[in-house]
N, C-alpha and C positions, 0 to 999 in steps of 0.2 A: 260748182257741181250742184245740179238741182235733183230733187228726189221727187217723183210723182207719187201720189197714193190713192188717187181717184179709182183706179182700176181694181184695187184691192176691196174698196167699198162696194163696188159693183158685183163683184164675186161673193161677197158676203152676202148681199141681198138676193142673189141667185140662190145660194144655198139655204137661206132662210124660207125662200118660198118652196124649195124642194123639200125641206124638212116639214113644213106645213101640210104638203100634198101627201107625204108619206105617212104622216100622223094618222089620216083619215082611214087608212087601210087596216085591216084585221089580221093579216097574215104575219108569221114569226119573221119572214124574210124583210117585210117592210119595216118592222121594229129594228132588226138589225141595221138596216141601211138609215133608219132614223138616227141611231146612236152614232153611226160613223159620220153622217153629215154633220152632227152636232159637234163631234170632235175636231174634224175640219174646220168647221166655223170658227171654234175657240182659238185654233192655231192661226187663222188668218187674221182674228181680231188683236192677237199677240203680236204677230209680225207687223201690222198696220201701226200699231202704237210704237214699236221700236224704230220704223222708218220715218215716222213723224218727229220723233225725238232727234234722230240722226240728222233729218232735214234742218231742224232748228240750231243744231250744233255746227253744221256747216256754214250756216248763214251767219253766225257769230264769229267764226274763224275768217270768213271773207272780209269781215270791216273790222278787223282787230287792228290795233296800231303797235308795230313792233316796239319793244323796250330793250335798252341795255341791261346789263347785270345790275348796275347800280338803280336802275327804275326809271331812268331818264329816257325821255323819246328819242329815237335815234333822227339824226339830223338828216333832212331830206337832200341837201346839197353838200358837198364836200367844202372843207375850210383850207385855208390856204397857210397852213404851219408846216414845219418840218415833220414828216412822218405822216402827214395827212394824205387823203387820196383827192386827184384832180381827174376831170375828164376832158379829154381832148375833142376835137371837132369830129373825129373818126368814132366817137363812142369808148375809147381805150381808156382804161384807168391807170394812172401814174401817180406814184408816191413823189411828193414835193420834198426838194431841199433848199433850204433858206440860208443866205449868207448870214455867217456868225453863228449859226446854230449846227452843232455838231450831228452828224448822221453816223450813228455807231452800228457796227455789224459785229456781234459778239465773235471773238476768236479770230477775226480778221482785221480790222482797221476802223479807225476813227476819222471821218472825213469831214473837213469845215471849209466851206468857201470863205475867204477873207477879203477878195477884192476883185471888182470888175472894172474894166476901164478901155477907152479907145485911145488910140495913140499911133502916130505915124512911125514912131521908134520906140521899141519896147526895150527897156533896160533893167538889170536886176534891181531888187529894193534898197540895197546899201553897195552900190557900185565902187568898186577898189580901183586902184591905180591903172589895171588893166583888165578889162571885161569885154565878153560877147554880148552883143545886142543883135536884135531884129529889126528891120526897118522894111515897110511896104514899099515895093518897087515899081508896081503897076499904077499908071495914073488914075486917080479918082477912087483910089483905095486906102483903107485904113486897117489897123490890126485892133480885133476885139479880143482883149486879153482877160482870161478867167483864172484868178490864183486859188489853188486847192491844197490846204495843209493836210498831210496825212500822217496819222500816227499808227504805226505797225502793231496790232494786238495779237498778232499770231507768233508761234514758235521759232519760225524761221524768216530769214530774211525775204523780202517781197521785191520783185522786180518792178522797177519804176515805171517801165512802159507799160506794164500790165495792169496799172492801179485803175483805169478807167478810160472808156471810149467816149468822146464827146462830140456831139453834133450840135450846130446852131440852126435855129429856124426864124425866119424874119416874116413878119406879116401872115402867120400860119401858112406860108405857101413855099418861101424861097430857102433852100437848106445850103449849108456850108460846113465843110469839114474842118477839122481842127488837128494840128500836131502839138507836141508837149514838149517842154524843156524844164530842167530842173535846176534849182538855185544850189549854190555850193559855196562853201567857206563863209556861212553865216550871211549869205545874200550878196557877196561881192562878186560874183560871177555865175553865168550859165554853164551847165553841162548837158551832155545828151541823155536822155532817159534810157536808151537802148544799151548804155553801159553802166548804169547807175541801179543800186540798190538801197532799200530802207531797212535797216536792221530791226530786230525785235525791240519793241517799246521804244524805238527811236522815231523823230519826225524828220518828214522830207516836205519840201516846199516845190509844187509843181506848178507851171503855169501853162495854160490850154491857149493857143493862138488860132485864130480864123482871119484870114484876110478878106475883108468884105467891102462892098462899096460904101462909099461915104453916106450915101442915103440911109444905110442901115443904122448909122450913128444919128443922123439929123432928121430921118423920116417920121420919127414919133409913133410908128406903128407898133403892134405886139412885136416882142422879141424874148425869146427864151433858148435856154440849152438842155439838151438832153444828156445826162449822164448814165452810162451803162456800166454798172459795178456789180461784180458778183452775179451775173446773169439776170439783174434787174434793172429797170430804167427808172431814174429819178429826174424829175423836171425842175430846173431853175429858172424861175420867170424873172428876167432881167427888167422888162418893161411890159406893161399891160397895154 
């Protein structure tokens, strides 16, 4: 914002000339006009001083560097730790979630990504004598499996199938949906999330699966997953 003061100085000069002209008259009305003009001139000078000071203040604000409460300069770019903010190609800001670092939402749950892997066949972490498994059937595809450990911090049981919605994106362009399964009996088998619950202060281990082309595993291009949890989106960077 810019404040111009030149016009006020011009008005002041005009008033000064008018005062000089009126001073040369001898009538009472001329004297009254002179006093009025002197008063107006004084007001204009005060206003001009205020505007100059305001202009200087605005200039300083425009060049000020924002600081945090601790006195440190704010980072110009987001960092890549859990709870930090990333900006994607569309300009949208998203909070990062990092493998091994818990994401805690008070009164809801604690979320920790524990493992990410590619496999043609996905089995439980500690398979028992009889267990369920998932195998990529379509030629040239494999499963991307993301394991999420969830601790329920709420006062009631939470539905396992409502824990998170996960979408995988490859090369900032190709999107793949996921479905989830849940480990049971200490990791001996899988069960369906739509019939499972996680009780208060207990843990549940979910595996989100996306059947993707082999190129997603071998291509070497950026790969990440977006977790939608409690109305917020968290980005998990698998490969930059």
